[in-house]
Structure formats: C-alpha cells, structure tokens
N, C-alpha and C positions, 0 to 999 in steps of 0.2 A: 716165169711172166707172173705168175700169182703174187709173188715176191713184190713185183715191180707194183702192180696197181695197189696192194696194201700199204706200201710205201709212200704212194702217191696221195693214194686217200688220207693217209695222216699227215703228211706235209700239208696238204690242203686244210686239215682240220686245225693243225698247228697255226697255220696264217691266219685263220678266221677266228680263233680264239684271240691271237695277240691283236689282231683289229678290234675286237669287241673292247679288249682290255684299255687298248687306247683310244677308243671312243669314250669308253666311260671315264676315262681321266681328263678327256678333254671337257665331258660334261660338265664334271665338277668345277673344272676352274672356269667355265663360263659363267655357272650360276654363282660362284664365289664372289665375282667380279660384280655382278649386279646387287647381291646381298649387302656388300659394303656401300652402294649407291644408295640403296633403301634405306639404311639405317641414317644416312646423314640426311635425307628427304624427312624422315622422322625428327631427327634432331632439328632439321629447321621448322619442320611442323610444331615442335613442342614448344618453338618460341612464339607461337599465336598467343598464348596467354598474356603477352604484352599488349596486343590488340583488344584482349579481354577487358585489360585494366583501363583502355582507353574508354572502350565502351562503359564500363562500370561507371566512369565520371558524370556522362549526363542522367544516368541513373539516380543519381545524389541529387541532380538539378530538376527532375521531374518530382521527385519527393518534395523540394524545396515550394516548388511551384504551387503543390497541392496544399501545401501549408500556409500560401500566402494569405487566399482570402479569408482562413480562419478567424484573423482580429475582426475582419470587418462584420463578423456576423454578432459579436454582442452591439457593434455602435448600429446597427440596423434596429434591432431589439430594445435598444436604450433610447433612440430616438423619439417614439411618442410618449415614453415617460413623463418628461416635462411639461406635457400638454397636461395630465391628468389634474395636477392643481390648479390650472388655470380654468379647468371648466367646474370644479368643486368652488372656485371663488367667485364665479360669475355672479350667483344669486346673492351673495354677501350684501353688495350695494342697495337691495332691495329693500332691506331691512328698516335704514332709517325712515323710509315712506311712510311706515304708520305712524311716526310720531313727526310728520313734515309740518305740522303746526306746533310749534313749540310750546310744553306748558307754561304759560307765565305764572309760575309760582316761586318767589322769591322770599315770601314774608316768613314770621315765626311758623317753624311747625309745618312748612309746606303750604302756607296759606296764599292764596292768588292774591295779587296786587294789580292795582289798576282798572281800568272799565272794561267789562264784558258787555258785549252787544248779542240779543236775542236774534239769531239768524232767521226765525220764522216769525217775528213780531217785532214790537217796539219797546219791548222791556229792556231798560239799561242797569246793569248791577256795577258797583264800585267796592272794590275791597281797600281798606285802608288800616292796617294791622289787623286786629283783631275784630274789626268793625265791617259791616255789609250795609250800603246804603244802595235802595230798589227804588227805580223811578220805573211803575208799573205801566204807566202809557204816557206818549209823548204830551207835553203841555203840562204835565204835573209840577206842581211849582214845589214842594218839598218832598224831597225822596224819604222812602221809609227807612228808619235804622234799625239794625240788629247786630247783637252781639253773634259773633259765629265760633265755631269751633270745629276741629277735624276729627272724624272716628273712621277707624279702619274695620270692616267686617269683610273677614276672608280676603280675598284679591281686590276687592273694592274700596274706595276710598270717598267720604262723603264729608261735606260740608253741612252743617246743621245749626239751627237758630237755638243757640245758646242762651238767650234771653228769659226764657222761661215761658214764654207766652207763646200759643199754638202748637205745644209740643215742640218736635223736632222740625216741623215745617214751616213757612215763612208766609202763613197764612193761606194766601189764595195760589202759592207756589210749593210743591213739596221740597225736601232737602236737596242740594244737590252732588250729583255724581262726579267726581273727576274721572272722566273718560281717559283711556290710554293715548287716545289721537291728539289730544290737547283739547278736546270740548268739555263744557259742564251743562250736564243734561238735567233738567227737571221737568216734572208734568204738572199740569193744572189740576188743583184739587176739588175746584167747584164742578160738580156732574151737571154737565148740562151737552148741549148738543154738539159743541165744538171740540172738546177734549184738547185742548192746545197742549203741543210739547214744546216746551223751551229747549233751545239749543245754543247758549251762549259762546261766543268767541272772542278771541282777544281784540282791542279797538284796531290795531292796525292789519286784521285781517278780515275784518267785517265786509270791507267795499269787494275783495276779492270773492269772497264766500256767497255775496247775494248778487253777483254776476250772473246773467243770464246763459245758459247751457243748452247747446243742442242735444237730446238724448234721443233724437226722433230714430225709428227701426225702420228698415225696409218690408212692408207689407203689403198686400194685394191691392191693387187701386180700383179694382172692378169686383162686386158682388154679384153673382149668378143668382141665388136663390132668392124667394119672394117671400118665405116664410119664417117670420120672427120668433126664436125661441125666448130671449131675454132681451131688456132695454134698460138701461141704466144712465140718467142723465143728473149729474150732482154739480150743485154750484155753490160755492162756498164764499160767504159775505157779499152776497147779491142783495139787489134791493128791488123788490116787486110792488109796484105801487098798489095801495090799500092794504098791504101785509107787513111791509117794512124789512128792514135789513135783515139776513140770518143766513143760515145753512139750508139750501133748498135740493130736494131729490125727487125725482119724477121715475119710478121703477115699473117696468111691467115684466109679468111672467107666466108662462104657459103652464097651466099644472097639468097633473097626470090625468085629468079627465080631457084634455085637449082645450080646454077654456082660458080665456085670458083675464088676468086681473091687473087692473091699473092703481098704483100707490102712489098718491102724493104728499109729502111730508116737509114741513118747515119747523127749524129749530131757531130759537133767540139765543142772547147769551146765558140764559139759565131758565128758560121757560118755552114750552110748546107753541108755536104760532098756527099751525095747523097739520092735521092727519085727517087724512081720505083716503078710502079705496073702495073699488068697485069693480065689479065684472063688466067686460067690456065685449063687444062681437066684432066680426072679421070686418065689417065696414069701417069700425074704428081702426083697425091695424093696417088697413088699406090707407087711412090718412097718416099714420106716422110713417110708412115706406111712401108715401109723396113726399113729405116733410124730407126724407133723407136724400130723396131724388133733386129736389128742388134745391139743398143746400149743399149739392154735390159732395156729401160727406165721405163718400168711399173713395174720393180724388185726396183725401186728406189723412187717409189710415195709416195710422203709425206714428203720428205726429206727436212731439213731446217739447215743450220748452220750458224749462224751468230753471231756477238757481241752486236746485238740490232735487237729485234723481228718486228721493223720496217723499217730495212737497208737491203738491199739486193744486190749484185753486177750481179749476174746471176741467170736469172727465165725463166722457161720453164711451160707453160700452155697449155694443149691438151684437149678439149672438144669433145666428141664424141654424134652422135645423140641419143644413147641409156641414155646420161645423164651421163655416166661414164665419168672421168675424171682424169687427172695427173697433179701433181702439186710438182715442185721440185725447190728450192732457196737455194742460198748460198750466205753470205756477203763477204765484200772485205778482212776479216782476214781468211776466210776459203775455199778459191777458191780450194785448194788442194783436198778438199771434192766433187768437181763438177763431176759428175758420166759419162759427155757427153763428146764425143770428137766433140767441136765446128768447127772445121775445116771441118768434112764432112758436118756438116748443111750449113755452110755459102757457101762452095763451089755449093752445090746443089742448095742454093738459088739464088746464083748469074748465076747459068747458064745458065737462062732464060733473062738475062741482056743484052742487046746489048753493043758491045765493046766501041761505041761513048758514051754512058751514063757513064760508067766507067771512061772515060779519060777526063770529063769535069774538 
C-alpha cells in the first residue's frame, strides 16, 4: 500500500515538473515573438530623424528672418546724416549781408570813385582819380579840391588829405574811414554843440538810406506814477524866437537831497546861445506833469521814426520814481510824426529864466 502511495506521489510530481517545463518553454516563445515586433518598432522609430531634418529646415529659415532687418539698421542711422551739412550751411548766406552796400572802390589803389552823399547832412564828396571834391553845403558853387591817398592802420583803411594843408584832415572834416559795410565815415572837427558825424554812401544808395523807417517799440501807454525822477527834451536844428536856430535841451533832474534842478541850454554852430540852471519847487514839477497830460505824451510812448536808428532830431525822455519811463524820438526826415507841441514846453522852460539871461 505504501509503495502505491509513493509511486502515485512521484507520478504526480513528475507530471507537475513536466508541466512547469512546458510552461517555461511556452513563455519563452511568447516573449520571443513580441521582442521581434518591438525591434521593428524601434527600427521604424529610428526613421524619425528624417522628420527632424524636415523640422531643421524652418530653423534655418528663422535665422534668415532674423538677419533680414539687419541691413535696414545702417539705413536708419544714415538717414539724418545728409541733414547735418544743410544745418551748417544755412547761416552761410547771411555773411553777404554785412556788405549788402557794395563798396564803390574801383580806382587806383582802392580809391573810391564817383559821388558819395552824407546820409546825415547835405555834404557831397566826389572822387576822380586821386582827387576829392567836397561840396560842404547845398548851394556851394565851387567844391573844395583835395589830393587824397590811401593809408592802412591795422585792419582800418583811411582816405586822408595828401595836399599838405590841414594835416591829414579835410579842414572841417576828419580823414575818412572806409568801413566794411561800404560806408565812408568821418566826424566834424569844429568843436561845437552839434558834433556832426558824416556817413557817406554811394549816390545810387542815398535815397534808400534816407527813407523814413519805423523803429518804434511796444511800451506802456499809461503811467501810474506822478513823481518825476528825470526829464530831458532835446531839439536839434530848432529855431526859438529871439534866440535863433540851434540845438536846445531842457533837462530836469532830482538831486540826492530830493530837490529838483532845471537846466536850459542852447548851442549854435560854434558858440553858446544860452546856459541857465535853477532849482525848482514841487509846484513847478506839477506844471510839467500837466504838460505831459495835455499832450497825451504817454499814449505815444515808444514812438521812433527815423531814416537811421542811430539818428534822431527830437527826443523826449521821462523817468519816474516808480521806474516807469517814456521815450519818444523822431529823425530829421520824420519831424511831421513828432506828437508834441514843442512851443508849450519851451515856453514853460523859459518862464523861469531872467530877462537879462535871454538878452545876452
């Protein structure tokens, strides 16, 4: 019995061992089959780099796209460069303006030629070769003749009297300076109250130079202050009855002690017509303010008409303690634009001058 049981057990174990072995073999076969399939999948996957090559192509395109704007950068920076010389060249045309009146000098050694007219007066000079003929006033029948020569001192060129008479001057007129703007300048050598300045321009320019121009400035037309600090009225080439023609000035100033002094002067061509000064009171100054009001002087504040901004014939300056001021000027060619009745002011100024001073 025991032998049967042992034999049966061994038989069972043999069957189980055979089954286990068979199962192992089958498992190996199953796993071997899919391994071959995985290898093929991997092989197919390795073909993916062909897709990577395709994707690499746009990568190059991206680089080219980034490089495209690069050439445009210098174009942008270069664009303003051409404008720079235009800016530097712009002021160049202004240089000829300093010589807009051509110097009419074509004679020997740079000597002027032709007629030149005094812009500030009636004198006419004419150059013919190395001769100069001066007509000092209108109506002068025979011009005065001079030998002339050129002399340079530094950057200044002069025309002087080479005749030996009067030294290098021309009698009543100094030697002439040739200015860079084309004018010939000189000054009066007689010491008088007028101190005339000659300003000669070529004949074809005199009308343009003597034309009246408006140099007026915008200044306040009302004055609040009633306290004058200084007052000046100047009248050149003015004729006062009983005194004659001359250059007259009436000046009032407030001294440091608060008192006012009135001074009236008159100068002829080479002599004193009148000189008188006197201390004045507040009542007299009220009279001056009244004249300013009656003539509406403040309404013309800033007015200036002349043929030359450095030349004026009649001038009025009034300064107030408030620092307000009045300025009115006109040149000799624009006296019709003078807005003030001079006779009223002259009469008031002379009202305090003793009779004996007026009859000297």
